[in-house]
Each structure stands twice: as structure tokens, then as C-alpha cells.
OpenMM code with the backbone's topology and positions (N, CA, C; nanometers):
from openmm import Vec3, app, unit

residues = "MET LYS LYS ILE VAL ILE GLY LEU MET CYS PHE LEU THR ALA PHE THR ALA GLN ALA VAL GLU ASP ASP ASP LYS PRO ILE ARG VAL ASP GLN LEU PRO SER LYS ALA GLN THR PHE ILE ARG GLU ASN PHE SER GLY LEU LYS ILE ALA LEU ALA LYS MET GLU SER ASP PHE PHE ASP LYS SER TYR GLU VAL ILE PHE VAL ASN GLY ASN LYS VAL GLU PHE TYR ARG ASP GLY ARG TRP LYS GLU ILE GLU CYS LYS TYR ASP GLU VAL PRO ILE SER ALA VAL PRO ASP PHE ILE ARG LYS TYR VAL ALA GLU HIS HIS ALA GLY LEU LYS VAL TRP LYS LEU GLU TYR VAL GLU GLU GLU LYS CYS TYR GLU VAL LYS LEU SER ASN ARG TRP GLU LEU LYS PHE ASP THR ARG GLY ASN LEU ILE ASP LEU ASP ARG ASP".split()
positions = [
    Vec3(-4.9660, -2.4341, 17.7511),
    Vec3(-4.8433, -2.3627, 17.7789),
    Vec3(-4.7313, -2.4078, 17.6849),
    Vec3(-4.7268, -2.5378, 17.6605),
    Vec3(-4.6246, -2.5946, 17.5744),
    Vec3(-4.6351, -2.5361, 17.4329),
    Vec3(-4.7585, -2.5188, 17.3836),
    Vec3(-4.7801, -2.4642, 17.2497),
    Vec3(-4.7340, -2.3192, 17.2411),
    Vec3(-4.7535, -2.2437, 17.3453),
    Vec3(-4.7107, -2.1033, 17.3476),
    Vec3(-4.5585, -2.0949, 17.3414),
    Vec3(-4.4905, -2.1766, 17.4188),
    Vec3(-4.3436, -2.1765, 17.4200),
    Vec3(-4.2895, -2.2179, 17.2837),
    Vec3(-4.3470, -2.3228, 17.2253),
    Vec3(-4.3026, -2.3684, 17.0927),
    Vec3(-4.3287, -2.2604, 16.9883),
    Vec3(-4.4456, -2.1971, 16.9930),
    Vec3(-4.4775, -2.0895, 16.8998),
    Vec3(-4.3817, -1.9722, 16.9132),
    Vec3(-4.3501, -1.9351, 17.0375),
    Vec3(-4.2560, -1.8262, 17.0616),
    Vec3(-4.1169, -1.8614, 17.0104),
    Vec3(-4.0745, -1.9839, 17.0295),
    Vec3(-3.9425, -2.0276, 16.9806),
    Vec3(-3.9370, -2.0233, 16.8281),
    Vec3(-4.0453, -2.0667, 16.7627),
    Vec3(-4.0507, -2.0614, 16.6157),
    Vec3(-4.0431, -1.9173, 16.5660),
    Vec3(-4.1169, -1.8279, 16.6302),
    Vec3(-4.1153, -1.6869, 16.5926),
    Vec3(-3.9755, -1.6278, 16.6074),
    Vec3(-3.9114, -1.6521, 16.7194),
    Vec3(-3.7764, -1.5994, 16.7429),
    Vec3(-3.6753, -1.6567, 16.6438),
    Vec3(-3.6866, -1.7841, 16.6131),
    Vec3(-3.5967, -1.8464, 16.5161),
    Vec3(-3.6152, -1.7830, 16.3788),
    Vec3(-3.7393, -1.7649, 16.3357),
    Vec3(-3.7662, -1.7036, 16.2057),
    Vec3(-3.7172, -1.5597, 16.2021),
    Vec3(-3.7391, -1.4851, 16.3078),
    Vec3(-3.6959, -1.3461, 16.3150),
    Vec3(-3.5434, -1.3370, 16.3088),
    Vec3(-3.4748, -1.4225, 16.3836),
    Vec3(-3.3282, -1.4234, 16.3843),
    Vec3(-3.2742, -1.4630, 16.2482),
    Vec3(-3.3322, -1.5648, 16.1864),
    Vec3(-3.2876, -1.6089, 16.0544),
    Vec3(-3.3042, -1.4977, 15.9519),
    Vec3(-3.4133, -1.4235, 15.9586),
    Vec3(-3.4367, -1.3138, 15.8654),
    Vec3(-3.3325, -1.2039, 15.8851),
    Vec3(-3.3005, -1.1733, 16.0085),
    Vec3(-3.2015, -1.0690, 16.0366),
    Vec3(-3.0637, -1.1090, 15.9857),
    Vec3(-3.0271, -1.2352, 16.0006),
    Vec3(-2.8969, -1.2828, 15.9543),
    Vec3(-2.8945, -1.2946, 15.8028),
    Vec3(-3.0085, -1.3309, 15.7437),
    Vec3(-3.0171, -1.3558, 15.6013),
    Vec3(-2.9857, -1.2322, 15.5172),
    Vec3(-3.0222, -1.1154, 15.5621),
    Vec3(-3.0073, -0.9943, 15.4831),
    Vec3(-2.8846, -0.9136, 15.5215),
    Vec3(-2.7720, -0.9783, 15.5372),
    Vec3(-2.6512, -0.9096, 15.5796),
    Vec3(-2.5635, -0.8789, 15.4589),
    Vec3(-2.5884, -0.7648, 15.3941),
    Vec3(-2.5085, -0.7193, 15.2806),
    Vec3(-2.4099, -0.6148, 15.3294),
    Vec3(-2.2866, -0.6243, 15.2795),
    Vec3(-2.1832, -0.5336, 15.3261),
    Vec3(-2.0999, -0.4856, 15.2071),
    Vec3(-2.0900, -0.3540, 15.1862),
    Vec3(-2.0034, -0.3028, 15.0797),
    Vec3(-1.8575, -0.3407, 15.1077),
    Vec3(-1.7870, -0.3761, 15.0014),
    Vec3(-1.6454, -0.4115, 15.0140),
    Vec3(-1.5673, -0.3445, 14.9016),
    Vec3(-1.4357, -0.3464, 14.9143),
    Vec3(-1.3485, -0.2984, 14.8069),
    Vec3(-1.3327, -0.4109, 14.7047),
    Vec3(-1.3046, -0.3755, 14.5819),
    Vec3(-1.2883, -0.4755, 14.4759),
    Vec3(-1.1748, -0.5725, 14.5094),
    Vec3(-1.0703, -0.5227, 14.5741),
    Vec3(-0.9586, -0.6117, 14.6079),
    Vec3(-0.9927, -0.7096, 14.7200),
    Vec3(-1.1126, -0.6989, 14.7773),
    Vec3(-1.1582, -0.7941, 14.8784),
    Vec3(-1.2395, -0.9086, 14.8169),
    Vec3(-1.2660, -0.9002, 14.6880),
    Vec3(-1.3332, -1.0093, 14.6179),
    Vec3(-1.2376, -1.1279, 14.6078),
    Vec3(-1.2909, -1.2506, 14.5958),
    Vec3(-1.2022, -1.3643, 14.5722),
    Vec3(-1.1186, -1.3410, 14.4455),
    Vec3(-0.9983, -1.3922, 14.4428),
    Vec3(-0.9079, -1.3659, 14.3295),
    Vec3(-0.9671, -1.4118, 14.1969),
    Vec3(-1.0420, -1.5202, 14.1968),
    Vec3(-1.1064, -1.5694, 14.0744),
    Vec3(-1.2049, -1.4652, 14.0204),
    Vec3(-1.2781, -1.3998, 14.1076),
    Vec3(-1.3740, -1.2965, 14.0673),
    Vec3(-1.3009, -1.1739, 14.0137),
    Vec3(-1.1920, -1.1359, 14.0784),
    Vec3(-1.1128, -1.0217, 14.0312),
    Vec3(-1.0587, -1.0480, 13.8912),
    Vec3(-1.0095, -1.1685, 13.8685),
    Vec3(-0.9570, -1.2059, 13.7363),
    Vec3(-1.0676, -1.2021, 13.6325),
    Vec3(-1.1856, -1.2543, 13.6659),
    Vec3(-1.2990, -1.2544, 13.5741),
    Vec3(-1.3357, -1.1112, 13.5333),
    Vec3(-1.3392, -1.0216, 13.6282),
    Vec3(-1.3729, -0.8822, 13.5985),
    Vec3(-1.2658, -0.8195, 13.5086),
    Vec3(-1.1402, -0.8430, 13.5413),
    Vec3(-1.0305, -0.7886, 13.4592),
    Vec3(-1.0388, -0.8396, 13.3157),
    Vec3(-1.0682, -0.9681, 13.2979),
    Vec3(-1.0691, -1.0283, 13.1649),
    Vec3(-1.1940, -0.9941, 13.0834),
    Vec3(-1.3062, -0.9669, 13.1485),
    Vec3(-1.4314, -0.9496, 13.0755),
    Vec3(-1.4946, -0.8108, 13.0847),
    Vec3(-1.4573, -0.7321, 13.1839),
    Vec3(-1.5175, -0.6008, 13.2042),
    Vec3(-1.4113, -0.4934, 13.2289),
    Vec3(-1.2967, -0.5070, 13.1671),
    Vec3(-1.1838, -0.4183, 13.1964),
    Vec3(-1.2123, -0.2713, 13.1681),
    Vec3(-1.2954, -0.2401, 13.0723),
    Vec3(-1.3215, -0.1008, 13.0377),
    Vec3(-1.4320, -0.0351, 13.1187),
    Vec3(-1.4957, -0.1090, 13.2067),
    Vec3(-1.6091, -0.0534, 13.2808),
    Vec3(-1.5701, -0.0123, 13.4225),
    Vec3(-1.6290, 0.0969, 13.4659),
    Vec3(-1.6042, 0.1454, 13.6008),
    Vec3(-1.7023, 0.0794, 13.6980),
    Vec3(-1.6504, 0.0367, 13.8127),
    Vec3(-1.7320, -0.0297, 13.9138),
    Vec3(-1.7961, 0.0740, 14.0051),
    Vec3(-1.9284, 0.0630, 14.0217),
    Vec3(-2.0014, 0.1525, 14.1108),
    Vec3(-2.0025, 0.0982, 14.2533),
    Vec3(-2.0173, -0.0349, 14.2669),
    Vec3(-2.0308, -0.0952, 14.3991),
    Vec3(-1.9922, -0.2419, 14.3948),
    Vec3(-1.9203, -0.2846, 14.4951),
    Vec3(-1.8944, -0.4272, 14.5183),
    Vec3(-1.9454, -0.4571, 14.6581),
    Vec3(-2.0114, -0.5717, 14.6723),
    Vec3(-2.0617, -0.6045, 14.8051),
    Vec3(-2.0566, -0.7547, 14.8301),
    Vec3(-2.0505, -0.7872, 14.9575),
    Vec3(-2.0535, -0.9254, 15.0016),
    Vec3(-2.1906, -0.9487, 15.0629),
    Vec3(-2.2560, -1.0560, 15.0206),
    Vec3(-2.3877, -1.0894, 15.0721),
    Vec3(-2.3750, -1.2155, 15.1562),
    Vec3(-2.4096, -1.2046, 15.2833),
    Vec3(-2.4036, -1.3195, 15.3729),
    Vec3(-2.5437, -1.3714, 15.3971),
    Vec3(-2.5668, -1.4951, 15.3567),
    Vec3(-2.6926, -1.5618, 15.3872),
    Vec3(-2.6702, -1.6450, 15.5121),
    Vec3(-2.7713, -1.7178, 15.5513),
    Vec3(-2.7644, -1.7940, 15.6754),
    Vec3(-2.6446, -1.8883, 15.6788),
    Vec3(-2.6211, -1.9628, 15.5699),
    Vec3(-2.5105, -2.0580, 15.5668),
    Vec3(-2.4104, -2.0319, 15.4555),
    Vec3(-2.4290, -1.9284, 15.3789),
    Vec3(-2.3445, -1.9084, 15.2621),
    Vec3(-2.3054, -1.7619, 15.2472),
    Vec3(-2.2120, -1.7395, 15.1575),
    Vec3(-2.1635, -1.6064, 15.1283),
    Vec3(-2.1518, -1.5952, 14.9768),
    Vec3(-2.1864, -1.4795, 14.9218),
    Vec3(-2.1708, -1.4548, 14.7794),
    Vec3(-2.1304, -1.3090, 14.7605),
    Vec3(-2.0989, -1.2746, 14.6378),
    Vec3(-2.0507, -1.1401, 14.6071),
    Vec3(-2.1273, -1.0857, 14.4871),
    Vec3(-2.1375, -0.9535, 14.4820),
    Vec3(-2.2027, -0.8885, 14.3695),
    Vec3(-2.1235, -0.7636, 14.3332),
    Vec3(-2.1058, -0.7443, 14.2040),
    Vec3(-2.0379, -0.6257, 14.1531),
    Vec3(-2.1334, -0.5566, 14.0573),
    Vec3(-2.1572, -0.4278, 14.0827),
    Vec3(-2.2464, -0.3482, 13.9990),
    Vec3(-2.1624, -0.2399, 13.9322),
    Vec3(-2.1753, -0.2311, 13.8006),
    Vec3(-2.0989, -0.1339, 13.7233),
    Vec3(-2.1804, -0.0065, 13.7030),
    Vec3(-2.1132, 0.1020, 13.6719),
    Vec3(-2.1772, 0.2324, 13.6539),
    Vec3(-2.2833, 0.2271, 13.5439),
    Vec3(-2.2615, 0.1462, 13.4399),
    Vec3(-2.3570, 0.1408, 13.3290),
    Vec3(-2.4780, 0.0511, 13.3578),
    Vec3(-2.4868, -0.0066, 13.4775),
    Vec3(-2.6012, -0.0897, 13.5148),
    Vec3(-2.5769, -0.2392, 13.5047),
    Vec3(-2.4682, -0.2802, 13.4411),
    Vec3(-2.4354, -0.4222, 13.4352),
    Vec3(-2.4044, -0.4722, 13.5756),
    Vec3(-2.4282, -0.6022, 13.5978),
    Vec3(-2.3915, -0.6582, 13.7272),
    Vec3(-2.3485, -0.8030, 13.7112),
    Vec3(-2.2615, -0.8443, 13.8020),
    Vec3(-2.2131, -0.9821, 13.8039),
    Vec3(-2.2223, -1.0316, 13.9473),
    Vec3(-2.2790, -1.1504, 13.9639),
    Vec3(-2.2834, -1.2144, 14.0943),
    Vec3(-2.1858, -1.3313, 14.0931),
    Vec3(-2.1219, -1.3522, 14.2071),
    Vec3(-2.0220, -1.4582, 14.2195),
    Vec3(-2.0553, -1.5496, 14.3371),
    Vec3(-2.0200, -1.6763, 14.3207),
    Vec3(-2.0288, -1.7703, 14.4326),
    Vec3(-1.9167, -1.7387, 14.5316),
    Vec3(-1.9207, -1.8014, 14.6447),
    Vec3(-1.8229, -1.7825, 14.7522),
    Vec3(-1.6780, -1.7981, 14.7029),
    Vec3(-1.6559, -1.8933, 14.6130),
    Vec3(-1.5199, -1.9213, 14.5659),
    Vec3(-1.4751, -1.8317, 14.4505),
    Vec3(-1.5620, -1.7416, 14.4048),
    Vec3(-1.5238, -1.6480, 14.2994),
    Vec3(-1.5692, -1.6879, 14.1605),
    Vec3(-1.6326, -1.8043, 14.1444),
    Vec3(-1.6885, -1.8412, 14.0139),
    Vec3(-1.8102, -1.7536, 13.9883),
    Vec3(-1.8296, -1.7117, 13.8626),
    Vec3(-1.9461, -1.6284, 13.8332),
    Vec3(-2.0729, -1.7115, 13.8439),
    Vec3(-2.1762, -1.6468, 13.8928),
    Vec3(-2.3065, -1.7100, 13.9100),
    Vec3(-2.4056, -1.6522, 13.8095),
    Vec3(-2.4056, -1.5201, 13.7966),
    Vec3(-2.4994, -1.4531, 13.7069),
    Vec3(-2.4353, -1.3277, 13.6498),
    Vec3(-2.4562, -1.3088, 13.5199),
    Vec3(-2.4087, -1.1890, 13.4510),
    Vec3(-2.5308, -1.1266, 13.3854),
    Vec3(-2.5597, -1.0028, 13.4216),
    Vec3(-2.6767, -0.9350, 13.3652),
    Vec3(-2.6342, -0.8009, 13.3084),
    Vec3(-2.6637, -0.7819, 13.1806),
    Vec3(-2.6304, -0.6572, 13.1124),
    Vec3(-2.7599, -0.5977, 13.0590),
    Vec3(-2.8083, -0.4958, 13.1259),
    Vec3(-2.9386, -0.4386, 13.0923),
    Vec3(-2.9386, -0.3602, 12.9616),
    Vec3(-2.8324, -0.2884, 12.9321),
    Vec3(-2.8300, -0.2021, 12.8145),
    Vec3(-2.7217, -0.2435, 12.7157),
    Vec3(-2.6617, -0.3556, 12.7392),
    Vec3(-2.5479, -0.4007, 12.6618),
    Vec3(-2.5596, -0.5519, 12.6503),
    Vec3(-2.4642, -0.6155, 12.5876),
    Vec3(-2.4659, -0.7603, 12.5837),
    Vec3(-2.3579, -0.8166, 12.6757),
    Vec3(-2.3786, -0.9397, 12.7193),
    Vec3(-2.2782, -1.0071, 12.8008),
    Vec3(-2.1522, -1.0184, 12.7158),
    Vec3(-2.0358, -0.9827, 12.7701),
    Vec3(-1.9127, -0.9938, 12.6913),
    Vec3(-1.8973, -1.1347, 12.6333),
    Vec3(-1.8684, -1.1415, 12.5049),
    Vec3(-1.8588, -1.2693, 12.4358),
    Vec3(-1.7547, -1.3609, 12.5003),
    Vec3(-1.6531, -1.3016, 12.5599),
    Vec3(-1.5486, -1.3801, 12.6262),
    Vec3(-1.5999, -1.4516, 12.7510),
    Vec3(-1.7124, -1.4071, 12.8059),
    Vec3(-1.7686, -1.4694, 12.9260),
    Vec3(-1.8687, -1.5797, 12.8928),
    Vec3(-1.9121, -1.5863, 12.7673),
    Vec3(-2.0134, -1.6844, 12.7264),
    Vec3(-1.9444, -1.8157, 12.6898),
    Vec3(-1.9870, -1.9273, 12.7503),
    Vec3(-1.9271, -2.0566, 12.7133),
    Vec3(-1.9386, -2.0830, 12.5624),
    Vec3(-1.8389, -2.1488, 12.5062),
    Vec3(-1.8326, -2.1722, 12.3608),
    Vec3(-1.9591, -2.2358, 12.3043),
    Vec3(-2.0117, -2.3385, 12.3703),
    Vec3(-2.1281, -2.4088, 12.3142),
    Vec3(-2.2514, -2.3187, 12.3101),
    Vec3(-2.2638, -2.2263, 12.4034),
    Vec3(-2.3769, -2.1324, 12.4014),
    Vec3(-2.3556, -2.0305, 12.2897),
    Vec3(-2.2345, -1.9823, 12.2775),
    Vec3(-2.2014, -1.8864, 12.1722),
    Vec3(-2.2323, -1.9455, 12.0342),
    Vec3(-2.1907, -2.0705, 12.0120),
    Vec3(-2.2140, -2.1356, 11.8827),
    Vec3(-2.3629, -2.1577, 11.8571),
    Vec3(-2.4363, -2.2010, 11.9582),
    Vec3(-2.5797, -2.2256, 11.9417),
    Vec3(-2.6524, -2.0961, 11.9061),
    Vec3(-2.6229, -1.9893, 11.9765),
    Vec3(-2.6886, -1.8610, 11.9505),
    Vec3(-2.6538, -1.8117, 11.8103),
    Vec3(-2.5281, -1.8246, 11.7687),
    Vec3(-2.4878, -1.7811, 11.6346),
    Vec3(-2.5602, -1.8609, 11.5260),
    Vec3(-2.5794, -1.9904, 11.5482),
    Vec3(-2.6454, -2.0764, 11.4490),
    Vec3(-2.7964, -2.0586, 11.4457),
    Vec3(-2.8593, -2.0532, 11.5615),
    Vec3(-3.0052, -2.0563, 11.5689),
    Vec3(-3.0725, -1.9218, 11.5974),
    Vec3(-2.9966, -1.8266, 11.6427),
    Vec3(-3.0521, -1.6943, 11.6760),
    Vec3(-2.9550, -1.5851, 11.6296),
    Vec3(-2.9123, -1.5949, 11.5056),
    Vec3(-2.8122, -1.5028, 11.4503),
    Vec3(-2.8547, -1.3568, 11.4689),
    Vec3(-2.7602, -1.2761, 11.5084),
    Vec3(-2.7847, -1.1329, 11.5254),
    Vec3(-2.8396, -1.0936, 11.6609),
    Vec3(-2.8763, -1.1918, 11.7425),
    Vec3(-2.9288, -1.1597, 11.8749),
    Vec3(-2.8162, -1.1529, 11.9772),
    Vec3(-2.8429, -1.0827, 12.0849),
    Vec3(-2.7430, -1.0643, 12.1896),
    Vec3(-2.7830, -1.1402, 12.3157),
    Vec3(-2.6820, -1.1834, 12.3890),
    Vec3(-2.7047, -1.2460, 12.5192),
    Vec3(-2.7083, -1.1338, 12.6220),
    Vec3(-2.8245, -1.1145, 12.6843),
    Vec3(-2.8401, -1.0094, 12.7844),
    Vec3(-2.8162, -1.0587, 12.9255),
    Vec3(-2.8418, -1.1875, 12.9471),
    Vec3(-2.8265, -1.2420, 13.0813),
    Vec3(-2.7790, -1.3853, 13.0708),
    Vec3(-2.6874, -1.4200, 13.1584),
    Vec3(-2.6315, -1.5545, 13.1617),
    Vec3(-2.6202, -1.5951, 13.3075),
    Vec3(-2.6741, -1.7120, 13.3396),
    Vec3(-2.6712, -1.7576, 13.4783),
    Vec3(-2.6324, -1.9041, 13.4833),
    Vec3(-2.5466, -1.9382, 13.5791),
    Vec3(-2.5156, -2.0785, 13.6043),
    Vec3(-2.5891, -2.1186, 13.7316),
    Vec3(-2.6779, -2.2165, 13.7198),
    Vec3(-2.7578, -2.2617, 13.8337),
    Vec3(-2.6904, -2.3857, 13.8917),
    Vec3(-2.6213, -2.3655, 14.0012),
    Vec3(-2.5426, -2.4714, 14.0654),
    Vec3(-2.6279, -2.5924, 14.1018),
    Vec3(-2.7448, -2.5698, 14.1586),
    Vec3(-2.8304, -2.6792, 14.2049),
    Vec3(-2.8749, -2.7698, 14.0907),
    Vec3(-2.8982, -2.7108, 13.9744),
    Vec3(-2.9456, -2.7865, 13.8585),
    Vec3(-2.8337, -2.8218, 13.7614),
    Vec3(-2.7151, -2.7680, 13.7849),
    Vec3(-2.6009, -2.7885, 13.6948),
    Vec3(-2.6394, -2.7539, 13.5505),
    Vec3(-2.6877, -2.6298, 13.5336),
    Vec3(-2.7287, -2.5861, 13.4004),
    Vec3(-2.7036, -2.4366, 13.3831),
    Vec3(-2.7073, -2.3944, 13.2586),
    Vec3(-2.6929, -2.2528, 13.2238),
    Vec3(-2.8279, -2.2012, 13.1747),
    Vec3(-2.8662, -2.0835, 13.2212),
    Vec3(-2.9853, -2.0170, 13.1717),
    Vec3(-2.9412, -1.8913, 13.0983),
    Vec3(-2.9957, -1.8720, 12.9788),
    Vec3(-2.9552, -1.7630, 12.8906),
    Vec3(-3.0783, -1.6834, 12.8512),
    Vec3(-3.0688, -1.5510, 12.8580),
    Vec3(-3.1783, -1.4651, 12.8104),
    Vec3(-3.1243, -1.3843, 12.6924),
    Vec3(-3.1947, -1.3920, 12.5805),
    Vec3(-3.1532, -1.3240, 12.4588),
    Vec3(-3.2251, -1.1907, 12.4419),
    Vec3(-3.1755, -1.1085, 12.3503),
    Vec3(-3.2313, -0.9752, 12.3280),
    Vec3(-3.3731, -0.9779, 12.2716),
    Vec3(-3.4194, -1.0917, 12.2188),
    Vec3(-3.5575, -1.1025, 12.1724),
    Vec3(-3.6491, -1.1612, 12.2800),
    Vec3(-3.5975, -1.1705, 12.4042),
    Vec3(-3.6683, -1.2160, 12.5239),
    Vec3(-3.6883, -1.3676, 12.5297),
    Vec3(-3.6245, -1.4411, 12.4404),
    Vec3(-3.6252, -1.5863, 12.4511),
    Vec3(-3.5315, -1.6276, 12.5630),
    Vec3(-3.5702, -1.7315, 12.6350),
    Vec3(-3.4861, -1.7862, 12.7417),
    Vec3(-3.4491, -1.9290, 12.7049),
    Vec3(-3.3200, -1.9569, 12.7065),
    Vec3(-3.2678, -2.0881, 12.6715),
    Vec3(-3.2071, -2.1512, 12.7962),
    Vec3(-3.2114, -2.2824, 12.8017),
    Vec3(-3.1520, -2.3529, 12.9146),
    Vec3(-3.0676, -2.4676, 12.8597),
    Vec3(-2.9433, -2.4740, 12.9040),
    Vec3(-2.8492, -2.5753, 12.8567),
    Vec3(-2.7966, -2.6565, 12.9743),
    Vec3(-2.7732, -2.7855, 12.9504),
    Vec3(-2.7018, -2.8632, 13.0517),
    Vec3(-2.5528, -2.8349, 13.0364),
    Vec3(-2.4720, -2.8894, 13.1231),
    Vec3(-2.3277, -2.8583, 13.1211),
    Vec3(-2.2552, -2.9221, 13.0029),
    Vec3(-2.3211, -3.0133, 12.9313),
    Vec3(-2.2606, -3.0747, 12.8123),
    Vec3(-2.2959, -2.9981, 12.6852),
    Vec3(-2.3738, -2.8913, 12.7006),
    Vec3(-2.4073, -2.8080, 12.5858),
    Vec3(-2.5366, -2.8436, 12.5163),
    Vec3(-2.6158, -2.9311, 12.5751),
    Vec3(-2.7436, -2.9686, 12.5149),
    Vec3(-2.8521, -2.8702, 12.5569),
    Vec3(-2.9311, -2.8256, 12.4598),
    Vec3(-3.0444, -2.7393, 12.4892),
    Vec3(-3.1507, -2.8248, 12.5579),
    Vec3(-3.1934, -2.7843, 12.6778),
    Vec3(-3.2906, -2.8644, 12.7509),
    Vec3(-3.4241, -2.7921, 12.7719),
    Vec3(-3.4289, -2.6617, 12.7415),
    Vec3(-3.5544, -2.5881, 12.7541),
    Vec3(-3.5453, -2.4599, 12.6716),
    Vec3(-3.6600, -2.4177, 12.6213),
    Vec3(-3.6707, -2.2969, 12.5418),
    Vec3(-3.8038, -2.2329, 12.5784),
    Vec3(-3.8016, -2.1059, 12.6141),
    Vec3(-3.9228, -2.0401, 12.6616),
    Vec3(-3.9186, -1.8935, 12.6223),
    Vec3(-4.0349, -1.8334, 12.6162),
    Vec3(-4.0467, -1.6901, 12.5855),
    Vec3(-4.0836, -1.6158, 12.7123),
    Vec3(-4.0093, -1.5108, 12.7448),
    Vec3(-4.0346, -1.4306, 12.8652),
    Vec3(-4.1632, -1.3529, 12.8525),
] * unit.nanometer
topology = app.Topology()
chain = topology.addChain("A")
for resn in residues:
    res = topology.addResidue(resn, chain)
    for name in ("N", "CA", "C"):
        topology.addAtom(name, app.Element.getBySymbol(name[0]), res)
């Protein structure tokens, strides 16, 4: 009997966590954190926004902005950018940290940055280039990994 009760409790906990985990809600752009609004104004001013949404996970909240041209930017709870993905365009040069910009210009001249992500847990930047190479940098600008997609 004890095993049945424990099993039922585990099932209910997992079911509840899944229901809470997928709580996405469309929002207005002016409901984004001010840091995120500033980032969009400074780096994507000419693009029209198709959708802004708030994503609530079990213990955290994040934001996503999708532009009409397919570009998207994800933000952490405080408005810092988390991921910038430009499917048909390049990440705005103003959004790319200087050390990444310089490295790409020196070692991969003529290529475009299609995706840029800051991984909070690892304290690193992941970069995807137009030739499908993936670069990984620490926060001091050192290249720590290089891979082909």
C-alpha cells in the first residue's frame, strides 16, 4: 500500500510540474524588463516585432521576442539577453561582444554570426557562424571549444 501511495504522489508531482513548466503568456513589448526594451531599441530598431512572450518555468521566468523576419531574442528574468538567433540574417554587430567580433574578423573573415548565446551556468558564450562552425568562449575572451555542426 505504501508503494502505491508513493507512486501516486510521484505521478501527481510530475504531472503538476509539467503543467506549471509550460506556462507561456503573450505580453506587450512594454511589459518586457527595461533592459530588454533598451537592447531591442539599440540592436533591432528597424525590425517589426511579431510576438513577445513571458515564459514561466517552475522556479524561473524568461522572455522571448520574435521578429517578423524570423529573428528571435531570449532574455533572462532581469532583461539581459540570453540568446540571439538570426535565421536569415546576421546577429547585429552591436550586440556581439568585442572579443568575439575581433576573433571572427581575424580567424573567420567574411563569415557572419548567426547565433549568439550566453550560457549562465557555464559562464561562457556560444557562437554559431554562417559556415556552421560553433565557437565557445569564456567570459575573458578565450576560445575554449571549436566544433562543426
